[in-house]
C-alpha positions in Angstrom: 43.8 -28.6 112.6 45.0 -29.3 109.2 47.5 -31.8 110.2 44.8 -33.2 112.6 42.5 -33.2 109.8 44.8 -35.1 107.6 45.7 -37.7 110.2 41.9 -38.2 110.5 41.4 -38.6 106.9 44.3 -41.2 106.5 43.0 -43.0 109.7 39.5 -43.3 108.0 41.1 -44.4 104.7 42.9 -47.1 106.5 39.8 -48.3 108.1 37.7 -48.2 104.9 40.6 -50.2 103.3 40.5 -52.9 106.1 36.6 -53.2 105.9 37.0 -53.8 102.0 39.9 -56.5 102.7 37.6 -58.3 105.1 34.5 -58.2 102.9 36.8 -59.7 100.1 38.1 -62.6 102.4 34.6 -63.2 103.9 33.3 -63.3 100.4 35.8 -65.8 99.1 35.1 -68.0 102.2 31.3 -68.2 101.6 31.3 -70.6 98.5 33.7 -73.0 100.5 31.5 -73.1 103.5 28.4 -73.6 101.5 30.2 -76.5 99.6 31.2 -78.1 103.0 27.7 -77.7 104.1 26.3 -79.4 101.2 28.8 -82.1 101.3 27.9 -82.7 105.0 24.1 -82.9 104.1 25.0 -85.6 101.4 26.9 -87.6 103.6 23.9 -87.7 106.3 21.6 -88.8 103.6 21.2 -92.8 103.1 20.1 -94.7 100.2 16.5 -95.6 100.2 16.0 -99.1 101.3 15.5 -101.8 98.5 12.0 -103.0 97.9 11.2 -106.4 99.8 10.8 -108.3 96.4 13.7 -108.2 94.2 14.1 -110.0 90.6 17.3 -111.5 89.0 18.1 -113.6 86.0 20.7 -116.4 85.5 21.5 -119.6 83.7 23.7 -122.5 84.9 25.2 -124.7 82.0 25.1 -128.4 82.5 28.7 -129.1 82.8 29.1 -126.5 85.5 26.0 -127.6 87.4 27.1 -131.3 87.0 30.7 -130.7 88.2 29.4 -128.6 91.4 26.7 -131.1 92.4 29.0 -134.0 92.1 31.7 -132.3 94.2 29.0 -131.5 96.8 27.8 -135.0 97.0 31.2 -136.6 97.3 32.4 -134.3 99.8 29.8 -134.7 102.3 31.1 -136.3 105.6 29.1 -139.3 105.5 30.4 -140.2 102.0 34.0 -139.5 103.0 33.6 -141.8 106.0 32.1 -144.5 103.8 34.8 -144.2 101.3 37.5 -144.4 104.0 35.7 -147.4 105.5 35.8 -149.2 102.0 39.5 -148.3 101.6 40.2 -149.7 104.9 38.4 -152.8 104.4 39.9 -153.4 100.9 43.4 -152.9 102.1 42.9 -155.1 105.0 41.9 -157.9 102.8 45.4 -158.0 101.3 46.9 -158.8 104.6 44.3 -161.3 105.8 44.4 -163.2 102.6 47.6 -162.4 100.9 47.5 -165.6 98.7 44.0 -164.5 97.4 44.0 -160.5 96.8 40.8 -160.8 94.7 38.4 -159.7 97.4 40.7 -156.6 98.1 40.7 -155.6 94.5 36.9 -155.6 94.4 36.7 -153.3 97.2 39.3 -150.9 95.6 37.5 -151.2 92.3 34.3 -150.2 93.9 35.9 -147.3 95.8 37.2 -146.1 92.2 34.1 -146.5 90.1 31.8 -145.1 92.8 32.5 -141.6 92.0 32.5 -142.2 88.2 28.9 -143.7 88.6 27.8 -140.8 90.7 28.9 -138.3 88.2 27.2 -140.0 85.3 24.0 -140.3 87.5 23.9 -136.5 88.2 24.8 -135.8 84.7 21.9 -138.0 83.4 19.3 -136.5 85.8 20.1 -133.0 84.7 20.0 -133.9 81.0 16.6 -135.5 81.6 15.2 -132.3 83.2 15.8 -129.0 81.5 14.5 -127.0 84.2 17.9 -127.3 85.9 19.6 -125.5 83.1 16.9 -123.2 81.4 17.3 -119.5 81.5 15.5 -118.4 84.6 14.1 -115.3 86.3 14.1 -115.6 90.0 11.7 -113.3 92.2 12.5 -113.6 95.8 11.0 -112.0 98.9 10.7 -112.5 102.6 8.1 -115.4 102.1 8.8 -117.3 99.1 10.9 -117.6 95.6 9.2 -117.4 92.3 11.3 -119.2 89.5 10.0 -118.6 86.0 11.4 -120.4 82.7 10.7 -120.1 79.1 7.4 -122.3 79.5 7.1 -122.8 83.2 6.8 -121.2 86.4 7.0 -122.4 90.0 6.5 -120.9 93.5 8.6 -122.2 96.4 8.3 -121.1 99.9 11.4 -120.6 102.0 10.3 -123.5 104.1 10.8 -125.9 101.3 14.6 -125.8 101.7 16.1 -127.3 104.8 19.4 -125.3 104.7 21.5 -122.5 103.1 25.2 -121.9 102.2 27.5 -120.3 99.8 30.9 -120.2 98.3 32.8 -117.6 96.4 30.5 -118.0 93.1 27.2 -119.5 94.2 24.4 -119.5 96.8 23.0 -123.0 97.5 19.5 -123.7 99.0 19.7 -127.1 100.3 16.9 -129.5 99.0 17.9 -132.6 100.9 20.9 -133.8 103.1 22.5 -135.5 100.1 24.4 -132.6 98.6 21.7 -131.7 96.0 20.8 -127.9 96.1 19.4 -125.4 94.1 22.3 -123.3 92.6 22.1 -119.5 92.0 25.1 -117.7 90.7 26.1 -114.5 92.7 27.1 -112.7 89.5 23.3 -112.5 88.8 22.8 -110.3 92.0 23.9 -106.7 92.9 25.7 -106.2 96.1 22.5 -104.9 97.8 20.5 -107.8 96.3 23.1 -110.4 97.7 22.7 -109.0 101.3 19.0 -109.0 101.1 19.0 -112.7 99.7 21.3 -113.6 102.7 18.9 -112.0 105.0 16.0 -114.0 103.9 18.0 -117.4 103.4 19.8 -117.3 106.7 16.4 -118.0 108.5 16.9 -121.3 107.4 18.7 -123.9 109.5 22.1 -124.4 108.2 
């Protein structure tokens, strides 16, 4: 009986030791499991939506504004076709009247000076109206834009614009089909604001 009793005591000791080991293992796993649950909860949470009206501030220098608007006007398909027509006519005159190249020279000079005159006209228009280059605050929502300068403010419905486009650095709200547009630098927006602005602007016809 003593031997059996010793065996029972040894068995109980081993069982007790196993239970304590299991408790230590389970205890060490609980914080990890809790952290995983918290991580999954955070992943399921979504950022709150942006308000429908947003505000950004920006300013475009006269040189940058003139250069970009000039490029937009000169690279319009109709302007390129017209330039190609003038070039073909000018060159053809050298073959039609080789003894009198003066007419062909006039056409080619017109082709050269036309972009220069266009650049100067845009620069003059921008220089005469400081609203183009003032520091601005833009508030935009689903129905309109509100642009505020140092001493002026204007409200523009989205329907005032005839189209929308963008490049790597700017949003363009088209004011006419001649390439003139309201330019807004993308650097003024956060990523979420850019997406919201596109959502509103893309309701316009391209």
